[in-house]
N, C-alpha and C positions, 0 to 999 in steps of 0.2 A: 806930819804925817806918820802914822804909824802902821807897820805890818801886823795884823791880827792873828792870822793863821798860816801856816805853811802845810800843803799835803803833797806829799811825793810818792809816786808809786813807780817801781823800777828804774830809779836813775841812778847809774852808776852802781856802786855796790849797795845801794840803798833798796831794799825789797819795798818797804813802806814805810812812811813816816808821816804821823799827823801831830804837828806841833802847835800849841796855842800859846800866843806870845801876849796877848792882852787880855787881861781879866774884865770878863764882862760886867762884874759887879761894881767896882770903882774905876773901870777903864783907864787905868794907869799903867804905863808900860812898867815891866821888871826886867832886870839885868838876867840874860841867858847865856848859860855856860855850856858849849858843847863838848863833851867829852868822850872819848872813844879811843879803840886800836887805831894804829896806823892802817890807812887804807880803808876806814870804815864810812869815809863820806863826809867827814865834817868840812874839810876845804870845798867840796862841791856845794854843800849847803850855803856856806858864806859867799862863795862866787856867784851862785844864783841869785842871791839877794842883792850883792852889788850890781850885778847886771840888770836887775829888775829897776833899780833906782837911776840907772844910766839910761834906760829905754822911758821910764817915765820923764826924766829931765830932757830927753832929746825931743819930747813932743811938745814941750813948752818952751825951750830955747833952742836957737839956732847954731849956738857956739859951743856946744857940749863934745869934748874930745875925751876919749877914753884913753888913759895911759896904759901901755904895756912894756914890760920890761922883758924884754927878750935875751938878755944877756946876763 
């Protein structure tokens, strides 16, 4: 399973972001590197991607536990 596109509007510090991750021509995933200043939304993007996969897995499997390190 691959994420093809990400579209963000007003999420945290991100005003608008349209990110194409999968090339439609050869349909092969490419490595993506998010670069930006502190507080620009890189961690929010990655956190949302991880949360998305947890939600997908939770629908298919009944033993998915999301690990949180609060300390």
